[in-house]
N, C-alpha and C positions, 0 to 999 in steps of 0.2 A: 504494500500500500504506500509505496514511495510517492511523495508529493502531497499526500493527504495530511490533515492535522492529526496530532496524536490522539485527540479526543473529539472526533468529528460530531457535528450536529446534523441530524437528518430530519427532513420535514416530509411526512407522508401526505400525498394528495390522492384522494379517491377520484381517479381521472375522469370517469364517465359522468358522475354527478357534477364535478367541477366544470366540465365542458358544457353540460346542460344548463348550469346556472349562467355561464358566460353567454350561451346562446340566447337565453331568455332576456338578458340585459341588452344584447345586440339586436334582438328581433329577427335573427337569422341563424342558421346552423353554424357553429364554430368548431372546427377541428383543431388538432394540435398545431397545424400550420397557420392557423388564423387567430391564435390567441393574441389579444391586444397587448401592446407593450406594457400598459399599466398593470395588467394582470400578472405578467412575468415579474414586474417590479414588486408587486405585493408579496411574491414568494421570496424575493431576495432581501429578506429582513436581515439587519445586522445580527451576526451570530449564527446564521444558517450556512452550512457548508455544502449540503447536497439535498436534492429533491428526489424522493421516491415516487415515481408515477405508478401508482398501484393499478393494475388491471388494464394493461394496454394490448394484450395478446388477443388473437381471434377466439371469440367465445363460441361454444358449441351449440348448434341448433338442437341436437339431440338432448343435451343437458338442459337447455332452456325448456324443452317440452316436459321433461321430468319435473323441473322446478314449478312450472305452472300448474301441474297436476297434484302437487303435494299440499295437502290441506294445512299441515303445520306451518309450512313456509308461507302460504297465503295469509294465514292469520298474522304472522310476524310482519309481512309486508304491509298489511293494512294498519297494524299497530304503529308502525313507523311513519306511514304515509297515508293518512285517512282518505285523501282524495285519489287513491291509487287508480291508475288506468292500466289496461293490458300492455301498453307501450312502455310503461315504466319498468317492467320486468325484462331485463336484458340478458340475464344468465350470469352464472358465476364466473368471476375472473380466474378461479382455480379449477375450472372445468375447461381446460385449454384444448382446442381442436388443432391449432398450429401455432408455433412460436413466430408468428408474423403479425405485425401491428394490425388491429382490426380496421377494416376499410371505413367503418362508421366513425372512427377516431381520426381518419386521415391517411392510414396506411404508413408504410416505412418512410416515405419521403417526409411526411408530416412529423414523424418522430425525430428525424434528422434535423428538421427546422427547430423543433422544441429543444433539442440538445444544444444547438448552436445558440439559441436565445438564453438558455441557462448559463452556458459557458461565458457568454458575453457579460454576464452579471457575476461571474466568479463562482458559479454553482456547478457541482457535478450532478450526474444523473444516475439513479439507481432503478433497476427493473426487477421483476419477479422471475423465479423459476420454480416449478413444482416437480420434484424428483420422484415422488411416490406413485403418481397416477396421471392419466390423461383422460380426455373425453372419449365416450364410446364410439364416436365417429372420427377419431384421429386416424389419419391415413396409415400409420404404422401398424394398426391392428390387423389390417389385411396384408400389408407388405411384409411385416416382420412379426408374425404371431408368436414366435419363440421369445420375444421380449417380454411377454406377459405371463402372469401366474395362470396356469391352465388347470382345468378340472375335468370332471366327467359328468355325464348326464345324471349319474347317481348322486354326485355332490350337489348338483342343482336341485334335484328332487328332495334331498334331505334338508337343504338350507336355501330356499329360493330367493331370500333377500340378500344372500351373500354371493350369488353367482348369476350370470346371465348368458344367454345363448345369442351369439352374433354370427349369422350365416353358418350355423352348424358348429361353431367354435365355442366351447364352454370356457369362459374366463371369469376370474374373480372380480368383484367390485372392490374398489379401493377402500382401505380401512385403516383406522387407528385401532390397535388391539384392545383398547378399553371402551370402545363405543361400537354401536352397530355400523355396518358397512354404509358408505356414502352411496346413495342410489344413482348418482349421475356421472360416476367416473369408473374406470377400469384400472386394475392393479398391474403396475410394472413389476418385473422380476429383477430385483436389485442384485441377485447372484449371477445373472447372465453376463459374461464378459462382453458380448456384443452390445448389450444395453448400456453397460458402463462406458464403452467407447462412444456410443451414440450420445450419451449424456455430456461427455466432454465436448463433442462436436457441436451440440446445441448451445451449450454455455459459451463456446468460442464465438458462435454467431451472435449470441446475445451481447457479449462483451465488445463486439465490433460496433455496437450501437449505443453503448453506455459506458459508465465508469465503475459500476459495481452492481452486484446481484444479491438479492435477498432470497434465500432458498427456503421454501415453505416446508414446515414440519421435517426438518433435516434429519432428525434422529430416527425417523421411521425406516430409513434404508441402511442404518448401521448393521453390521453382521448379526450382532446379538439380538437386537430388537426384531429385525426382519425374520431371522430364523425362528424365533419363538412365536412370531405372529403366524407364519405360514407353514412351519413344520415340514411334513413329508411332501407337501405340494411343491417345494422348491429344492429339496435335497440338502446336502452338506454345504456349509458356508465355504467360500473361497478362502485361500490363505490370506489375501490382502483385503483390508477394509474397503468399503465402497468409496468413501470420500477421498482418501489418499490416492486411490487408483484414478479417480476422476480429476481431482484438483491438481495433482502433480504435473501432468502435461499442460494443464490450463495455465498454471503459474508461469511456465516458460513462454507462453504466447502473450500473456497479459500480466506482467509483473507488477503493474501499478494498480490493478483492480482491487477493490474492497469486496470481500465476500462475507455476507451476514447469514447466520443460521438462526431460523426460528427453532428454538430448542426448549424442551421441557424435561421433567423427570430427572433432574439433577445430572443431565448429560452435557452440560455446558463445557466443563473442563475437557471431557473426551473429544468433543467436536472442535474445541480450540486446538487440541493436539493433532487432530486429523486435517487441519489446514484452514479453518475459518479464522478470519480476523476478529469478528465479534459474534457473540451469541446472545440471544434474548435473555434478559435477567427477569424472568417471570417470578422467581422467588422474592426478589426485592419488591416488585409490584404488589404481590399478595400481602407482604408484610407492611408496606406503606399504606395499602388500602384497608387492611383488615386486622393487622397485628399491632404490636406496641413497640416502643423504643428498644426494649431488650432484644426482641427478635431481629430487628433491623441491625442493631449493633453486633449481634452474633454473626449475621451474614457478612457485614462489612469487615469483620476481623480476618477474613481470608486474605491470602497473599496478594500483593500488589500486581504481580504478573497475571494473576487470574482476574482481578478487579478491572484492570485497564483494557481487557478484551471482552467486556460485557457491554451490551447496549441497553440502556436504562429507559424506562418509559412509565408514564402514568395513564396512558391511553394509546390505543391503536385500533384498527378496524375490527379486531377480534375481541376487544374489551369494551365495557360500558364507557360512556362519556364521563370524564373525570368530574365535570361540573355537576352531574347527576349522582354519580356513585360515591363521591367524596365530599359530603356537604360540610357546611359551617366552617370553612377555612381549611379543612384537611387537604383539599386539592392543592392549595397554594403551598402548604408546608411540604407536601410530597413533591411538588414541582421544584421547589428550592433544592430539595435533596437530590433528585435525579439530575438537575442541571449543574450541580457543583461537585458531583462525585467523579472519580476517574472513569474512563471508558467513553463509549459513544452515548449520545442522547438521541432519542426518537420522540418527535412531536407529531401530532396528528392534526391535519387541516380541520379548522373549526374549533380546536381546543382553546386557542387564544381568545376567541370570541365568546366562549362559554356555551357552545352548542350542547344540547342535552339529549338529543335523539340519536341513538345508535342505529345507523342505517345498515340494513342487510346488504351484503356485497352484491346481491342479485339485482339491486335496484339502480336505475340510471338517473334518478331524480331524488332530491332530498327536500324535506319540508322547509318552508321559510321559518327562521328563528331570529328573534332580535339579538343584536350583538350586545354583549356586556362590555361597555367601553372602559370601565374601571379595570376589569380583568385583562382586557387587551393591553392597557398601559402597564399593568403589573408584569405581564409576560415580556413586553418590550424591554422594560428595565432589567428583568431577570436574564434575558438572553445577552444583553450587553455586559452585565456583571459577570456572568459565567465565562464569557470570552476573555475578560480581563484576568480572571483568577486561576484558570486551569492551566497553570504553567509550573514547571519544576516538579519538586517532589510533593507527595501527598501523605498525610499522616492522620489516622483516626485518633481522636483525643479522648482522654478520660474526663469525666465530670464528677465532681465531689459535692457532697452536701453536708447536712447536719442531722444528728440523731432524731430531732423533732420535726424534720422537714425532708421527707423522702422524695420530693418531687424532682430532684435532680436526676433521678433514674429515667425520667421521661425526656431528658434533653440529650440530643445527639450533637456531636461536634467533630469537626475535622479541620485540618489546616493545609494550605498550599504554600510552598516556600520556594521562591526563585530569586532571592535578593529582595531589596526594598522596592515596592511594599510587599510585606507578607499578607496573606489573606486567611481569614478565619470565618467558618460557617457554624452557626448554632441553630438548631431546630427543635422546637418543643412539639413532640409528637403525642400530644394529648389534648383533651378538651377542657383542661383547667390550667390556671397559671402555674408556672414552674420556675424555681430558682436553683442556682447551683454555681459552682466555681469550675471553670474550664481550665485544665492544666495545659499550659502553653509549651511548645517544644523548642523555643528559640533561646539560645544561650546569651544572646547579645542584648537582652532586655534590661539588665541591671545598669544602674548608674545614669539613666536618662529618662526623659518623659516621652510618651508615645501618644499619637493621635489615631483614634480608631474612627473611620468614616464608613457609615452604612451605605453600601452602593445601591440599595433599593429605595431608601427613603431620604437619604442625605443627612441623617442625624450624625453629629460629631461628638465623640467622647474622648476626653484627654485623661490619661492614666499614668501613674507612676510606675516606672519599669521595675523597681525593686519589689513593689507589691505584686505586680503581675508575675514576676519570676517566683516569688515565694508562695503566694496564695492562689494564683491563677486569676482569671478574669471572671468577675461576678457578672452573671446574667440573670435578668428577671424578665421572663417572656410570658406574654399572655397566651391564652389557649390557641394552639396551632401557630404560635408566633415564631419569628426567626430573625436572625441577623446574618448579613453577608458583609463582612468587614474588611476594609483595607487597613493594614496596620503599618504606620510610618513613624519614624522618629521626629520629634519636634525640634 
């Protein structure tokens, strides 16, 4: 990932609904080639390094038919979009028929235009790849049937929801081992060497069109998970893991690309070792959203080499909207945390404006929602502050308290240090006021006074260095409160 920042910030755009909204404003269809300059400028906010255009590939008509017939999906569609029309259901971006930009988005030439517009603004482009499955009308199913998990008529009779017949070929529906099979996709066989080579070739073609790839559910094709999921249907695992076999040759062709793994089940470290630059930090999300400071602190105590290769988020297209899921200020406290920790950061289009409706990925239009201007200003300040502070070394800090006041346990703190100014972050991950003393890591504090400036609200605190070195920095934070401090000598 030569040339990328050490801690890149990625902004996810739901491409189809975004273009639909631009089309509505323009009063005419807008493709990726016709996006107005001011819309690109809106994406190029200070502190954003890359834009992930989610869902640009050709969607499957067969998958769309399945989605339109599914009662549960229809209910979800109407819940998100009460004035739903049939044209709003455009199919899943993860039911890919071909890795070619959908003509309705403008096709490959339009994507090239979009990439050039982003590059002109200093932004890189990230696109998707789905390694586990494809649409049931993907050309490879007839051209290369051995790339797929195959079964028999007996398998289909015994588990009709898990298998389907396509022109006399019994193939497995794609699945995650902990959930029922997905009805609109078919399962690739990650153990087949020909499929692995084809994966490298497809990723090569994708990376000729962008600067990085986010691989969907990347852990499903690791040898252990895949073997346990499919057992005797796929035989013994190859000697080499899937991702090293795929990514090794790819790195030679695209040494500057960033590769991101959507990863769960504590498999982040394994996927980092298998070649990914960054892996989803779902554990941090869960603990920030639903846990307490102790669980977050435990997670952040892992080694720095692991921490710096995670991608942190409080929202994406798979998770509920932060403004709805994390009420009463918890969303802002969590945002401060993910923005100022080591590793990559992922923000989701609409998050800064406080959108509350989680849009199913099958939909090509989203509901109108009023923007929360105060929240937008908060995120603008946060992105600027995070850009300033994530330099040099990072240290998780201890917070001390008093026997009659245990609230210090709810305060999380860490420091960045790359010469003056140092930076300090403190977050109260609780719904009540908390006080404590943050132990500071800098040996040069003694013998002088220091000015602490909060980069989010501009408040200034002058403190004696001897007291800071001996007792730590006293913080008194309201419920879900935080400081992002630049620390400079007076």
